[in-house]
C-alpha positions in Angstrom: 0.0 0.0 0.0 1.2 3.5 -0.8 -0.1 6.7 0.9 0.3 10.5 0.5 -1.2 13.5 2.3 -2.0 16.7 0.5 -3.6 19.6 2.4 -4.9 17.2 5.1 -6.4 14.7 2.6 -4.7 11.3 2.8 -4.9 9.1 -0.3 -4.0 5.4 0.1 -3.9 2.8 -2.7 -3.9 -1.0 -2.6 -3.4 -3.0 -5.8 -4.1 -6.5 -7.0 -3.3 -8.5 -10.2 -6.6 -10.0 -11.5 -5.3 -12.1 -14.4 -4.8 -12.1 -18.1 -7.1 -12.5 -21.1 -7.1 -12.0 -24.8 -9.0 -9.2 -26.5 -8.7 -8.3 -30.2 -6.0 -10.9 -30.6 -3.8 -9.3 -27.9 -3.0 -10.3 -24.4 -4.1 -7.9 -21.6 -3.1 -7.8 -18.0 -5.9 -6.8 -15.6 -5.3 -5.0 -12.3 -7.6 -3.7 -9.7 -6.9 -1.0 -7.2 -8.7 0.2 -4.0 -8.4 3.9 -3.2 -9.1 5.3 0.3 -9.6 9.0 0.7 -9.4 10.3 4.3 -10.1 13.8 5.4 -7.7 14.7 8.2 -8.3 18.5 7.7 -10.7 20.7 9.7 -12.9 21.5 6.7 -15.5 19.6 4.7 -14.4 18.8 1.2 -15.9 17.4 -2.0 -14.1 15.4 -4.8 -15.2 16.9 -8.1 -13.0 15.2 -10.7 -10.0 13.0 -11.3 -6.9 12.8 -13.5 -5.0 9.6 -14.0 -1.8 8.8 -15.9 -1.5 5.0 -16.6 1.9 3.7 -17.7 3.0 0.3 -18.8 6.5 -1.1 -19.4 6.0 -1.0 -23.2 6.0 2.9 -22.9 2.3 3.2 -23.5 0.7 6.1 -21.6 -3.0 6.6 -21.2 -4.4 9.7 -19.7 -7.9 9.6 -18.1 -9.9 12.6 -17.0 -13.4 12.5 -15.7 -16.0 13.8 -13.3 -16.1 12.3 -9.9 -15.1 8.7 -9.2 -17.2 5.7 -10.3 -20.2 8.0 -10.8 -19.9 9.8 -7.4 -18.7 13.1 -6.1 -18.2 12.2 -2.4 -18.3 14.8 0.3 -16.0 14.2 3.3 -16.5 15.9 6.6 -13.5 16.1 8.9 -12.5 12.6 10.1 -14.5 10.8 7.4 -13.2 8.5 4.7 -14.4 7.2 1.3 -13.2 3.9 -0.3 -13.8 2.7 -3.8 -12.4 0.1 -6.1 -11.7 0.3 -9.8 -9.3 -1.3 -12.4 -7.3 -1.0 -15.5 -5.9 -3.0 -18.3 -2.2 -3.0 -19.4 -0.5 -4.3 -22.5 2.4 -5.6 -20.3 2.6 -7.3 -16.9 4.2 -4.3 -15.3 3.2 -0.7 -15.0 2.2 2.2 -12.8 -0.4 4.8 -12.2 -0.4 8.3 -10.6 -2.7 11.3 -10.7 -4.7 13.7 -8.7 -8.2 14.5 -7.5 -9.7 18.0 -7.9 -11.5 18.9 -4.8 -13.3 21.9 -3.3 -13.0 23.1 0.3 -16.5 24.1 1.5 -15.1 26.6 4.1 -12.9 28.6 1.8 -14.8 27.7 -1.4 -11.4 27.2 -3.1 -10.6 24.4 -5.5 -7.4 22.4 -4.9 -5.6 19.3 -6.1 -4.9 16.2 -4.0 -2.1 14.1 -5.4 -2.4 10.4 -5.8 1.0 8.7 -5.1 2.5 6.7 -7.9 1.7 3.0 -7.4 3.0 0.0 -9.2 1.0 -2.6 -11.0 2.8 -5.9 -11.3 1.8 -9.4 -12.2 3.3 -11.8 -9.6 5.0 -13.9 -12.4 6.9 -10.8 -13.6 8.7 -10.3 -10.3 12.2 -11.8 -9.8 
């Protein structure tokens, strides 16, 4: 698990290899990840959008931007947390992801970024 705190918001990520399968005559490597967002600040915040950069060892980079997370824009009061799970496909058994969440602070009404630490995606058979 990796974690990082930005402006009192802690992001933790846990990953898992889900297997391989063929799609359009190519092998794909499936990974899941669980993200936990914890509000350690004194203000209520809301996640409004996300930005992901997905890398694999074949130098493929995919950028994903979107509203909220899995169809939600969670509001976190001080001390609260929100956990969700998602996944991605890579063209190789090894890669990484990083990004940020755009959030709004309800006290100051200001938008800010909360950085998601870089986390590795690795199929167990690819490790030495």
